[in-house]
N, C-alpha and C positions, 0 to 999 in steps of 0.2 A: 548760162554762160554762152552757149551756142547761139542763142537769139541775139545777145549783145554783140557777138562777133559778126553775125549776119547783118545787123543794123550798121555797124562800123564799115563793113565791106560794101554796103549799098544793096545787099540782097533783099533785106526787109526794110520797110519804112514805117516808123511809128505813125499811128493813126489815132483819132479820137475813139472813145468807147463806142462800140457798135449799138449799145442800148440807148445811152443818153447824150452821146457826142461830147462828153467831158474829156478834158485833158488835165493831167497826163493820164495815159492808159497803159496798162501792162499787157504783155503777150500771154494769151491763154491757149495752150495747145488743145484744140477742140476734139482731136481724135484720140487723145490720151497722152500720158507722160512717157511713153516708151521712146527710146532713142530715135526710131525711124519717123516719129511724128513731131519732133521738137520744133520743126520749122513750119508746121501746119498750124498757124495761129490765127486767132481773132483778138482784137484789142478791147480790153475791158478796164474800166476804172476800178479802184479798190472795192467799192461797194458791190458792183456787179460781178467782180471776180469771186468775191465771197459767196454771193448768191448763186453763182454758177455751180460752185462746189456743193451747195445745199440743194441743188435740183430745182431752182426757181423756174417756173414755166415761162415767165416773161423773157428771162435771159436765154433760155433754151430756144425760144421762138426767134429771137434776134440772131442768135448764132446760126440757126438753120437757114435763115434768109441770106446770110452772107457767105456761108461756108460752101 
């Protein structure tokens, strides 16, 4: 919800997936899901978001490059 408000307010801008450049992509808080990290996001398509939660090395590498 906080990410959606930030997008609506122009604080965040939706971007393509950082791994495959697909759209739409969803926000993935790369520092964790604690409240203070909600707006520290990278953009991942559904496939790569699932893989990020499974610890996929390709996704982790892409996140490290942009974070």
